[in-house]
C-alpha positions in Angstrom: -70.4 189.0 -195.9 -69.3 188.2 -199.5 -68.3 184.6 -200.3 -66.1 184.4 -203.4 -65.8 181.3 -205.5 -62.1 180.8 -207.0 -60.4 178.0 -208.6 -57.7 178.0 -205.9 -60.3 177.6 -203.2 -61.8 174.6 -205.1 -58.4 173.1 -205.6 -57.7 173.6 -202.0 -61.1 171.8 -200.9 -60.0 168.9 -203.7 -56.9 168.3 -201.9 -58.2 168.4 -198.2 -61.2 166.2 -199.1 -59.8 164.0 -201.4 -56.0 164.2 -201.2 -55.6 165.2 -204.8 -52.1 166.5 -205.5 -51.2 169.2 -208.1 -49.7 167.6 -210.9 -49.5 163.8 -209.7 -47.5 161.5 -211.4 -49.1 158.3 -213.3 -48.4 156.0 -210.3 -50.4 158.6 -207.9 -52.9 159.0 -210.4 -53.6 154.9 -210.5 -53.5 154.7 -206.8 -56.1 157.2 -206.4 -58.2 155.4 -209.4 -57.7 152.1 -207.7 -59.1 153.5 -204.4 -62.0 155.1 -206.1 -63.1 152.4 -208.4 -61.6 149.3 -206.2 -59.7 147.3 -209.0 -56.2 146.0 -209.5 -54.2 146.3 -212.6 -52.0 143.2 -212.7 -49.5 141.7 -215.3 -49.4 138.3 -213.5 -51.6 135.8 -215.2 -54.5 134.0 -213.1 -57.5 132.3 -214.4 -59.6 134.7 -212.7 -59.3 138.1 -214.0 -62.7 140.4 -214.7 -61.2 141.8 -217.7 -58.1 140.9 -219.8 -55.8 142.8 -222.2 -53.1 140.6 -224.2 -51.6 140.4 -227.6 -52.0 137.4 -229.9 -50.4 136.4 -233.0 -52.9 135.6 -236.1 -52.3 132.4 -238.1 -50.5 134.5 -240.7 -48.1 136.3 -238.4 -49.9 139.5 -237.7 -50.0 140.9 -234.2 -53.6 141.7 -232.8 -54.7 142.8 -229.4 -57.5 141.4 -227.4 -59.6 143.3 -224.8 -62.4 141.0 -223.2 -64.3 140.4 -220.1 -63.1 137.5 -218.1 -60.1 135.6 -218.9 -60.4 135.4 -222.7 -62.0 132.1 -223.1 -65.0 133.9 -224.8 -63.6 136.2 -227.2 -65.8 137.9 -229.6 -63.8 138.6 -232.8 -66.1 141.7 -233.6 -66.0 143.4 -230.4 -62.9 142.1 -228.6 -60.1 142.2 -231.1 -58.2 145.2 -232.2 -55.5 145.6 -234.9 -54.0 148.9 -233.1 -52.6 148.9 -229.6 -53.7 152.6 -229.5 -57.6 151.3 -229.5 -56.9 149.5 -226.2 -56.9 152.8 -223.7 -60.5 153.4 -224.2 -61.2 149.8 -223.3 -58.7 149.7 -220.4 -60.3 153.1 -219.0 -63.7 151.7 -219.3 -62.8 148.3 -217.3 -61.3 150.5 -214.5 -64.4 152.4 -214.0 -66.9 149.7 -214.6 -66.1 147.9 -211.4 -63.9 145.2 -212.8 -61.7 144.0 -209.6 -58.9 142.2 -211.5 -57.8 143.4 -214.7 -55.1 141.5 -216.5 -52.8 143.7 -218.7 -49.9 141.8 -220.4 -47.7 144.9 -220.7 -48.2 147.3 -217.8 -45.7 149.4 -219.6 -47.4 150.0 -222.7 -48.5 153.6 -223.7 -52.2 152.8 -223.8 -51.9 151.9 -219.8 -50.6 155.3 -219.3 -53.2 156.9 -221.4 -56.2 155.1 -219.9 -55.0 156.2 -216.4 -54.5 159.8 -217.2 -58.0 160.2 -219.0 -59.5 158.3 -216.2 -58.0 160.4 -213.5 -58.9 163.7 -215.5 -62.5 162.4 -215.6 -62.5 161.8 -212.1 -60.9 165.0 -211.0 -63.6 166.9 -213.2 -66.2 165.0 -211.4 -64.9 165.7 -207.9 -64.3 169.2 -209.1 -67.6 169.6 -209.9 -69.0 168.2 -206.7 -66.8 170.7 -204.7 -68.0 173.6 -206.6 -71.7 172.6 -206.4 -71.0 172.1 -202.3 -69.5 175.5 -202.1 -72.3 177.4 -204.1 -74.6 175.5 -201.7 -73.0 177.1 -198.6 -73.2 180.5 -200.2 -70.2 180.9 -202.4 -70.5 182.6 -205.8 -68.3 183.2 -208.7 -67.0 186.8 -209.1 -68.9 189.0 -211.2 -67.2 189.3 -214.7 -66.3 193.0 -215.7 -67.6 194.2 -218.9 -65.3 196.3 -221.3 
């Protein structure tokens, strides 16, 4: 009996094992990420976040963004202060997957927040997809032979 490995079979297994839906919206992606990495995003300030992202104004009136561990009391200018909001996506994504339990984000509607969720979800999806593929191969499934012309 020939067991053929297909992308449809892998997607079916992902849905059954992890509940991953086809083309989820950002809210569903966030829920999946929160379940996997056990974090919470909040825009409600408290003194106890594991990671914080917020805007500050410089003495001469420019807006900069701070992305730092903890509540922002120990900011490292060289590493934590960003001139461009677009730089924050990578920092937020790292915080989500690096076991920060409570992440304070001043603006949960910012583009960088959605981009971070989408990138982190894509990475997690690919990781789980590879896991499922390896499990199916261990069960004797094989990719079909490619036809040569």
